[in-house]
LUMNU-703610 format. One record per atom (N, C-alpha, C): residue in three letters; atom name; x, y negated, z. Coordinates in Angstrom, 3 decimals. Atoms other than C-alpha are relative to their C-alpha. Layout:
<rec ALA; CA; <X; Y; Z>> ...
! end
This chain:
<rec MET; N; <0.402; 1.383; 0.151>> <rec MET; CA; <156.270; 29.328; 253.399>> <rec MET; C; <-1.522; -0.112; -0.066>> <rec ASN; N; <1.456; 0.027; 0.112>> <rec ASN; CA; <152.640; 30.055; 252.439>> <rec ASN; C; <-0.658; 0.323; 1.333>> <rec ARG; N; <0.568; -0.397; -1.296>> <rec ARG; CA; <152.023; 31.694; 255.809>> <rec ARG; C; <0.035; -1.178; 0.972>> <rec ARG; N; <-0.100; 1.172; -0.880>> <rec ARG; CA; <153.250; 28.576; 257.664>> <rec ARG; C; <-1.059; -1.041; -0.361>> <rec ARG; N; <0.988; 0.980; 0.460>> <rec ARG; CA; <151.020; 26.364; 255.558>> <rec ARG; C; <-1.404; 0.419; 0.415>> <rec ASN; N; <1.323; -0.485; -0.390>> <rec ASN; CA; <147.971; 28.569; 256.235>> <rec ASN; C; <-0.225; -0.168; 1.498>> <rec ILE; N; <0.125; 0.159; -1.451>> <rec ILE; CA; <148.645; 28.496; 259.992>> <rec ILE; C; <-0.203; -1.474; 0.344>> <rec PHE; N; <0.137; 1.431; -0.242>> <rec PHE; CA; <149.050; 24.702; 259.928>> <rec PHE; C; <-1.412; -0.481; -0.337>> <rec VAL; N; <1.349; 0.396; 0.412>> <rec VAL; CA; <145.763; 24.257; 258.042>> <rec VAL; C; <-1.024; 0.554; 0.989>> <rec LEU; N; <0.929; -0.614; -0.952>> <rec LEU; CA; <143.985; 26.654; 260.432>> <rec LEU; C; <0.009; -0.755; 1.332>> <rec VAL; N; <-0.107; 0.757; -1.248>> <rec VAL; CA; <145.277; 24.758; 263.515>> <rec VAL; C; <-0.653; -1.375; -0.169>> <rec LEU; N; <0.579; 1.322; 0.250>> <rec LEU; CA; <144.286; 21.416; 261.984>> <rec LEU; C; <-1.524; 0.055; -0.043>> <rec ILE; N; <1.460; -0.147; 0.082>> <rec ILE; CA; <140.751; 22.614; 261.179>> <rec ILE; C; <-0.582; 0.317; 1.371>> <rec SER; N; <0.522; -0.360; -1.325>> <rec SER; CA; <140.289; 24.149; 264.634>> <rec SER; C; <0.030; -1.205; 0.947>> <rec LEU; N; <-0.053; 1.202; -0.836>> <rec LEU; CA; <141.413; 20.911; 266.355>> <rec LEU; C; <-1.089; -1.003; -0.396>> <rec SER; N; <1.043; 0.929; 0.425>> <rec SER; CA; <139.031; 18.845; 264.238>> <rec SER; C; <-1.380; 0.486; 0.430>> <rec VAL; N; <1.282; -0.542; -0.449>> <rec VAL; CA; <136.107; 21.174; 265.052>> <rec VAL; C; <-0.143; -0.182; 1.507>> <rec PHE; N; <0.033; 0.188; -1.447>> <rec PHE; CA; <137.014; 21.053; 268.749>> <rec PHE; C; <-0.288; -1.463; 0.350>> <rec GLY; N; <0.235; 1.422; -0.264>> <rec GLY; CA; <137.141; 17.230; 268.672>> <rec GLY; C; <-1.418; -0.413; -0.355>> <rec LEU; N; <1.369; 0.316; 0.408>> <rec LEU; CA; <133.816; 17.013; 266.811>> <rec LEU; C; <-1.006; 0.525; 1.028>> <rec LEU; N; <0.923; -0.580; -0.981>> <rec LEU; CA; <132.078; 19.347; 269.281>> <rec LEU; C; <0.080; -0.728; 1.341>> <rec SER; N; <-0.118; 0.698; -1.288>> <rec SER; CA; <133.496; 17.578; 272.356>> <rec SER; C; <-0.628; -1.389; -0.085>> <rec THR; N; <0.629; 1.313; 0.166>> <rec THR; CA; <132.420; 14.183; 270.980>> <rec THR; C; <-1.515; 0.141; -0.053>> <rec LEU; N; <1.444; -0.220; 0.104>> <rec LEU; CA; <128.973; 15.585; 270.166>> <rec LEU; C; <-0.608; 0.293; 1.373>> <rec LEU; N; <0.529; -0.358; -1.311>> <rec LEU; CA; <128.553; 16.983; 273.683>> <rec LEU; C; <0.109; -1.141; 1.007>> <rec PHE; N; <-0.239; 0.981; -1.042>> <rec PHE; CA; <130.035; 14.157; 275.764>> <rec PHE; C; <-0.345; -1.442; -0.418>> <rec GLU; N; <0.287; 1.366; 0.467>> <rec GLU; CA; <129.517; 11.011; 273.620>> <rec GLU; C; <-0.759; 0.026; -1.333>> <rec PRO; N; <0.737; -0.071; 1.273>> <rec PRO; CA; <126.782; 11.541; 271.004>> <rec PRO; C; <-0.265; -1.382; -0.602>> <rec GLY; N; <0.225; 1.351; 0.512>> <rec GLY; CA; <126.137; 7.784; 270.705>> <rec GLY; C; <1.208; -0.505; -0.779>> <rec GLN; N; <-1.237; 0.415; 0.674>> <rec GLN; CA; <129.766; 7.144; 269.785>> <rec GLN; C; <0.142; 0.718; -1.351>> <rec LEU; N; <-0.077; -0.761; 1.251>> <rec LEU; CA; <129.599; 9.900; 267.131>> <rec LEU; C; <-0.949; -0.579; -1.050>> <rec LEU; N; <0.956; 0.590; 0.936>> <rec LEU; CA; <126.473; 8.399; 265.555>> <rec LEU; C; <0.476; -1.372; -0.473>> <rec LYS; N; <-0.523; 1.314; 0.359>> <rec LYS; CA; <128.081; 4.967; 265.602>> <rec LYS; C; <1.114; 0.129; -1.043>> <rec GLN; N; <-1.089; -0.222; 0.964>> <rec GLN; CA; <131.174; 6.280; 263.786>> <rec GLN; C; <-0.555; 0.454; -1.345>> <rec LEU; N; <0.601; -0.461; 1.257>> <rec LEU; CA; <129.044; 8.087; 261.211>> <rec LEU; C; <-0.690; -1.154; -0.731>> <rec ALA; N; <0.650; 1.151; 0.626>> <rec ALA; CA; <127.040; 4.893; 260.583>> <rec ALA; C; <1.038; -0.929; -0.623>> <rec ILE; N; <-1.060; 0.854; 0.532>> <rec ILE; CA; <130.264; 2.898; 260.105>> <rec ILE; C; <0.586; 0.619; -1.270>> <rec TYR; N; <-0.536; -0.676; 1.187>> <rec TYR; CA; <131.637; 5.495; 257.671>> <rec TYR; C; <-0.975; -0.087; -1.168>> <rec ALA; N; <1.002; 0.075; 1.065>> <rec ALA; CA; <128.372; 5.524; 255.719>> <rec ALA; C; <-0.079; -1.424; -0.564>> <rec PHE; N; <0.042; 1.388; 0.454>> <rec PHE; CA; <128.320; 1.696; 255.559>> <rec PHE; C; <1.169; -0.311; -0.927>> <rec PHE; N; <-1.162; 0.280; 0.838>> <rec PHE; CA; <131.865; 1.478; 254.214>> <rec PHE; C; <-0.031; 0.822; -1.292>> <rec GLY; N; <0.147; -0.790; 1.217>> <rec GLY; CA; <131.143; 4.286; 251.757>> <rec GLY; C; <-0.940; -0.664; -0.997>> <rec VAL; N; <0.955; 0.685; 0.868>> <rec VAL; CA; <128.140; 2.397; 250.378>> <rec VAL; C; <0.621; -1.269; -0.585>> <rec VAL; N; <-0.640; 1.225; 0.478>> <rec VAL; CA; <130.142; -0.848; 250.137>> <rec VAL; C; <1.017; 0.319; -1.095>> <rec ILE; N; <-0.998; -0.393; 1.006>> <rec ILE; CA; <132.968; 0.882; 248.259>> <rec ILE; C; <-0.694; 0.462; -1.276>> <rec PHE; N; <0.744; -0.467; 1.166>> <rec PHE; CA; <130.444; 2.565; 245.947>> <rec PHE; C; <-0.578; -1.163; -0.792>> <rec LEU; N; <0.581; 1.152; 0.693>> <rec LEU; CA; <128.702; -0.739; 245.154>> <rec LEU; C; <1.064; -0.837; -0.701>> <rec ILE; N; <-1.095; 0.737; 0.644>> <rec ILE; CA; <132.011; -2.481; 244.446>> <rec ILE; C; <0.467; 0.741; -1.240>> <rec TYR; N; <-0.417; -0.807; 1.151>> <rec TYR; CA; <133.027; 0.377; 242.139>> <rec TYR; C; <-1.011; -0.124; -1.145>> <rec LYS; N; <1.019; 0.108; 1.042>> <rec LYS; CA; <129.700; 0.263; 240.270>> <rec LYS; C; <0.004; -1.388; -0.632>> <rec TRP; N; <-0.032; 1.350; 0.524>> <rec TRP; CA; <130.002; -3.513; 239.897>> <rec TRP; C; <1.133; -0.168; -0.998>> <rec PHE; N; <-1.125; 0.094; 0.925>> <rec PHE; CA; <133.444; -3.228; 238.301>> <rec PHE; C; <-0.222; 0.836; -1.247>> <rec VAL; N; <0.259; -0.856; 1.161>> <rec VAL; CA; <132.379; -0.373; 236.032>> <rec VAL; C; <-1.030; -0.653; -0.910>> <rec ARG; N; <1.020; 0.653; 0.810>> <rec ARG; CA; <129.301; -2.284; 234.887>> <rec ARG; C; <0.591; -1.184; -0.759>> <rec ARG; N; <-0.625; 1.132; 0.682>> <rec ARG; CA; <131.406; -5.357; 234.083>> <rec ARG; C; <0.903; 0.475; -1.133>> <rec ARG; N; <-0.879; -0.524; 1.040>> <rec ARG; CA; <133.861; -3.224; 232.114>> <rec ARG; C; <-0.814; 0.509; -1.179>> <rec ILE; N; <0.832; -0.543; 1.067>> <rec ILE; CA; <131.116; -1.481; 230.140>> <rec ILE; C; <-0.835; -1.099; -0.642>> <rec GLY; N; <0.890; 1.044; 0.489>> <rec GLY; CA; <128.946; -4.580; 229.796>> <rec GLY; C; <0.647; -0.853; -1.067>> <rec GLY; N; <-0.515; 0.876; 1.035>> <rec GLY; CA; <129.354; -7.223; 227.175>> <rec GLY; C; <-0.712; 0.222; -1.304>> <rec LYS; N; <0.623; -0.065; 1.324>> <rec LYS; CA; <128.691; -7.304; 223.458>> <rec LYS; C; <-0.307; 1.429; -0.415>> <rec GLU; N; <0.217; -1.386; 0.432>> <rec GLU; CA; <129.106; -3.583; 222.887>> <rec GLU; C; <-1.209; 0.603; 0.706>> <rec HIS; N; <1.090; -0.588; -0.761>> <rec HIS; CA; <126.700; -2.640; 225.652>> <rec HIS; C; <-1.346; -0.588; -0.426>> <rec SER; N; <1.259; 0.612; 0.420>> <rec SER; CA; <124.049; -5.158; 224.577>> <rec SER; C; <-0.383; 0.465; -1.403>> <rec ALA; N; <0.294; -0.514; 1.342>> <rec ALA; CA; <124.370; -4.008; 220.949>> <rec ALA; C; <-0.528; 1.429; 0.074>> <rec TYR; N; <0.472; -1.372; -0.173>> <rec TYR; CA; <123.941; -0.410; 222.101>> <rec TYR; C; <-1.441; 0.013; 0.505>> <rec LEU; N; <1.361; 0.043; -0.530>> <rec LEU; CA; <120.846; -1.282; 224.116>> <rec LEU; C; <-1.002; -0.435; -1.065>> <rec ARG; N; <0.899; 0.465; 1.069>> <rec ARG; CA; <119.326; -3.164; 221.162>> <rec ARG; C; <-0.240; 1.118; -1.016>> <rec ALA; N; <0.151; -1.099; 0.963>> <rec ALA; CA; <119.994; -0.225; 218.806>> <rec ALA; C; <-0.845; 1.128; 0.586>> <rec ALA; N; <0.793; -1.053; -0.637>> <rec ALA; CA; <118.541; 2.239; 221.306>> <rec ALA; C; <-1.475; -0.386; 0.037>> <rec LYS; N; <1.380; 0.459; -0.040>> <rec LYS; CA; <115.413; 0.118; 221.633>> <rec LYS; C; <-0.643; 0.101; -1.388>> <rec GLN; N; <0.522; -0.101; 1.357>> <rec GLN; CA; <115.007; -0.053; 217.841>> <rec GLN; C; <-0.255; 1.448; -0.377>> <rec SER; N; <0.157; -1.410; 0.314>> <rec SER; CA; <115.512; 3.682; 217.535>> <rec SER; C; <-1.231; 0.575; 0.698>> <rec ALA; N; <1.169; -0.489; -0.727>> <rec ALA; CA; <112.937; 4.399; 220.230>> <rec ALA; C; <-1.284; -0.520; -0.632>> <rec LYS; N; <1.184; 0.584; 0.635>> <rec LYS; CA; <110.482; 2.043; 218.556>> <rec LYS; C; <-0.305; 0.715; -1.310>> <rec ARG; N; <0.203; -0.667; 1.281>> <rec ARG; CA; <111.024; 3.719; 215.178>> <rec ARG; C; <-0.568; 1.399; 0.206>> <rec PHE; N; <0.496; -1.348; -0.233>> <rec PHE; CA; <110.508; 7.213; 216.595>> <rec PHE; C; <-1.412; -0.015; 0.561>> <rec ASN; N; <1.367; 0.097; -0.504>> <rec ASN; CA; <107.393; 6.114; 218.472>> <rec ASN; C; <-0.967; -0.314; -1.121>> <rec ASP; N; <0.859; 0.310; 1.138>> <rec ASP; CA; <105.962; 4.630; 215.277>> <rec ASP; C; <-0.226; 1.233; -0.860>> <rec GLN; N; <0.140; -1.205; 0.810>> <rec GLN; CA; <106.647; 7.856; 213.377>> <rec GLN; C; <-0.903; 1.004; 0.692>> <rec GLY; N; <0.846; -0.929; -0.750>> <rec GLY; CA; <105.014; 9.895; 216.150>> <rec GLY; C; <-1.461; -0.383; -0.085>> <rec SER; N; <1.394; 0.426; 0.089>> <rec SER; CA; <101.861; 7.775; 216.040>> <rec SER; C; <-0.539; 0.206; -1.408>> <rec ARG; N; <0.445; -0.237; 1.375>> <rec ARG; CA; <101.725; 8.039; 212.233>> <rec ARG; C; <-0.337; 1.465; -0.206>> <rec LYS; N; <0.265; -1.429; 0.160>> <rec LYS; CA; <101.960; 11.821; 212.402>> <rec LYS; C; <-1.305; 0.381; 0.675>> <rec SER; N; <1.241; -0.351; -0.680>> <rec SER; CA; <99.184; 12.013; 214.958>> <rec SER; C; <-1.210; -0.536; -0.756>> <rec ASN; N; <1.107; 0.539; 0.796>> <rec ASN; CA; <96.988; 9.751; 212.808>> <rec ASN; C; <-0.252; 0.863; -1.224>> <rec VAL; N; <0.154; -0.840; 1.187>> <rec VAL; CA; <97.658; 11.909; 209.755>> <rec VAL; C; <-0.625; 1.332; 0.385>> <rec LEU; N; <0.571; -1.270; -0.419>> <rec LEU; CA; <96.920; 15.118; 211.651>> <rec LEU; C; <-1.462; -0.163; 0.388>> <rec GLY; N; <1.390; 0.251; -0.376>> <rec GLY; CA; <93.751; 13.599; 213.064>> <rec GLY; C; <-0.872; -0.176; -1.223>> <rec SER; N; <0.811; 0.216; 1.192>> <rec SER; CA; <92.563; 12.534; 209.619>> <rec SER; C; <-0.177; 1.296; -0.782>> <rec ILE; N; <0.137; -1.292; 0.686>> <rec ILE; CA; <93.234; 15.999; 208.196>> <rec ILE; C; <-1.087; 0.818; 0.665>> <rec ASN; N; <1.032; -0.747; -0.706>> <rec ASN; CA; <91.082; 17.561; 210.895>> <rec ASN; C; <-1.383; -0.617; -0.219>> <rec LYS; N; <1.283; 0.665; 0.200>> <rec LYS; CA; <88.347; 14.968; 210.341>> <rec LYS; C; <-0.522; 0.199; -1.416>> <rec LYS; N; <0.439; -0.165; 1.387>> <rec LYS; CA; <88.284; 15.560; 206.563>> <rec LYS; C; <-0.910; 1.205; -0.160>> <rec ALA; N; <0.827; -1.195; 0.116>> <rec ALA; CA; <86.789; 18.970; 207.067>> <rec ALA; C; <-1.436; -0.275; 0.446>> <rec SER; N; <1.352; 0.254; -0.498>> <rec SER; CA; <83.845; 17.560; 209.009>> <rec SER; C; <-0.677; -1.167; -0.716>> <rec LEU; N; <0.577; 1.159; 0.671>> <rec LEU; CA; <83.364; 14.262; 207.155>> <rec LEU; C; <0.080; 0.166; -1.518>> <rec THR; N; <-0.007; -0.116; 1.462>> <rec THR; CA; <82.437; 14.049; 203.488>> <rec THR; C; <0.742; -1.146; -0.646>> <rec SER; N; <-0.697; 1.134; 0.587>> <rec SER; CA; <83.832; 10.576; 202.834>> <rec SER; C; <0.933; -0.604; 1.039>> <rec VAL; N; <-1.003; 0.603; -0.863>> <rec VAL; CA; <86.985; 9.124; 204.304>> <rec VAL; C; <0.383; -1.329; -0.608>> <rec LYS; N; <-0.351; 1.323; 0.497>> <rec LYS; CA; <87.637; 5.407; 203.973>> <rec LYS; C; <1.480; -0.242; 0.212>> <rec LYS; N; <-1.399; 0.354; -0.113>> <rec LYS; CA; <91.167; 4.265; 203.285>> <rec LYS; C; <0.100; -1.420; 0.552>> <rec PRO; N; <-0.151; 1.364; -0.510>> <rec PRO; CA; <92.366; 1.239; 205.239>> <rec PRO; C; <0.565; -0.903; -1.089>> <rec ASN; N; <-0.502; 0.968; 0.969>> <rec ASN; CA; <93.095; -1.906; 203.268>> <rec ASN; C; <1.489; -0.196; 0.196>> <rec GLN; N; <-1.446; 0.166; -0.073>> <rec GLN; CA; <96.792; -2.010; 202.470>> <rec GLN; C; <0.396; -1.190; -0.851>> <rec PRO; N; <-0.446; 1.129; 0.816>> <rec PRO; CA; <98.563; -5.132; 201.266>> <rec PRO; C; <0.731; 0.506; -1.246>> <rec SER; N; <-0.594; -0.418; 1.264>> <rec SER; CA; <99.812; -4.988; 197.679>> <rec SER; C; <1.522; -0.139; 0.022>> <rec THR; N; <-1.451; 0.176; -0.053>> <rec THR; CA; <103.320; -6.200; 198.572>> <rec THR; C; <0.558; 0.761; 1.190>> <rec PRO; N; <-0.579; -0.738; -1.126>> <rec PRO; CA; <105.605; -4.044; 200.720>> <rec PRO; C; <0.535; -0.953; 1.065>> <rec LYS; N; <-0.484; 0.813; -1.104>> <rec LYS; CA; <106.701; -5.328; 204.120>> <rec LYS; C; <1.515; -0.166; -0.081>> <rec LYS; N; <-1.430; 0.232; -0.064>> <rec LYS; CA; <110.119; -6.881; 204.500>> <rec LYS; C; <0.506; 0.403; 1.377>> <rec LYS; N; <-0.591; -0.337; -1.288>> <rec LYS; CA; <112.458; -5.711; 207.211>> <rec LYS; C; <0.196; -1.274; 0.803>> <rec SER; N; <-0.106; 1.190; -0.830>> <rec SER; CA; <112.429; -8.106; 210.113>> <rec SER; C; <1.441; -0.249; 0.438>> <rec THR; N; <-1.395; 0.177; -0.416>> <rec THR; CA; <116.048; -7.471; 211.123>> <rec THR; C; <0.915; 0.565; -1.077>> <rec PRO; N; <-0.932; -0.536; 0.995>> <rec PRO; CA; <118.974; -7.057; 208.758>> <rec PRO; C; <0.750; 1.203; 0.572>> <rec THR; N; <-0.738; -1.174; -0.459>> <rec THR; CA; <120.925; -3.823; 208.900>> <rec THR; C; <1.357; -0.410; 0.519>> <rec HIS; N; <-1.302; 0.306; -0.573>> <rec HIS; CA; <124.115; -3.744; 210.881>> <rec HIS; C; <1.130; 0.735; -0.716>> <rec LEU; N; <-1.004; -0.748; 0.745>> <rec LEU; CA; <125.934; -1.629; 208.314>> <rec LEU; C; <0.620; -0.889; -1.069>> <rec THR; N; <-0.684; 0.757; 1.046>> <rec THR; CA; <128.517; -3.073; 205.956>> <rec THR; C; <0.718; 0.970; -0.920>> <rec VAL; N; <-0.704; -0.811; 0.982>> <rec VAL; CA; <130.180; -1.726; 202.834>> <rec VAL; C; <1.483; -0.334; 0.091>> <rec ILE; N; <-1.446; 0.195; -0.044>> <rec ILE; CA; <133.917; -1.218; 203.093>> <rec ILE; C; <0.549; 0.382; -1.360>> <rec GLU; N; <-0.522; -0.263; 1.335>> <rec GLU; CA; <135.591; -1.515; 199.745>> <rec GLU; C; <1.440; 0.470; 0.095>> <rec GLY; N; <-1.355; -0.541; 0.005>> <rec GLY; CA; <138.719; 0.464; 198.998>> <rec GLY; C; <0.933; -0.787; -0.901>> <rec LYS; N; <-0.990; 0.650; 0.860>> <rec LYS; CA; <141.774; -0.386; 196.936>> <rec LYS; C; <-0.396; 0.220; -1.448>> <rec LYS; N; <0.457; -0.128; 1.378>> <rec LYS; CA; <140.399; -1.081; 193.485>> <rec LYS; C; <1.135; -0.232; -0.997>> <rec GLY; N; <-1.053; 0.356; 0.939>> <rec GLY; CA; <143.575; -2.470; 191.914>> <rec GLY; C; <0.986; 1.114; -0.251>> <rec LYS; N; <-0.993; -1.066; 0.156>> <rec LYS; CA; <145.687; 0.657; 192.435>> <rec LYS; C; <-0.584; 1.111; -0.871>> <rec LYS; N; <0.441; -1.064; 0.911>> <rec LYS; CA; <145.358; 3.189; 189.591>> <rec LYS; C; <0.550; 1.343; 0.491>> <rec LYS; N; <-0.452; -1.325; -0.382>> <rec LYS; CA; <145.591; 6.899; 190.260>> <rec LYS; C; <0.984; 0.536; -1.022>> <rec ASN; N; <-0.939; -0.663; 0.874>> <rec ASN; CA; <148.509; 8.785; 188.862>> <rec ASN; C; <-0.561; 1.391; -0.273>> <rec ARG; N; <0.691; -1.255; 0.336>> <rec ARG; CA; <146.822; 11.678; 187.062>> <rec ARG; C; <0.959; 1.184; -0.044>> <rec ALA; N; <-0.947; -1.115; 0.045>> <rec ALA; CA; <150.026; 13.734; 187.017>> <rec ALA; C; <0.001; 0.771; 1.323>> <rec PHE; N; <0.008; -0.646; -1.322>> <rec PHE; CA; <149.682; 14.495; 190.747>> <rec PHE; C; <-1.425; 0.217; 0.446>> <rec PHE; N; <1.332; -0.321; -0.466>> <rec PHE; CA; <146.559; 16.299; 191.867>> <rec PHE; C; <0.052; 0.592; 1.369>> 
! end
C-alpha cells in the first residue's frame, strides 16, 4: 500500500514539473499571468483574515491592554531617566564642591489615574471549623 502511494505521489510531482516547464518554455506570459492572479487572491484572502482577527481581538480588552502598555512604558521611561540623572549627579559630585537641590513641592503629587485593581472580599460570615485542619 505504501509503495503504491509513493509511486502515485512521484507520478503526480513529475507531471506537475513537466507542465510547469512546458508552460514556462512555450507560454511564459500565461505563466506570469497565473502567478499574478494567485498572488492577488492570496493577498485578498490574507487581508480579509487579518480584518476578522483584528475585529475579534479588538474592543474593550484590546484598548485596555494598549492603555496599560502605554502607562507601563511611560513609567519605565521615567525610571530610566531618573536613574541617569542620579548617576550623572554622582559623577558630578566628585568634580563640583556644591550641588544645588531642585525645589521640590512640600505636598506629594496625586496620581492622575485611579488604579484598575479592586479588592475581592471573601466569605466573612462563614466561621471555620477548627476541628478539621
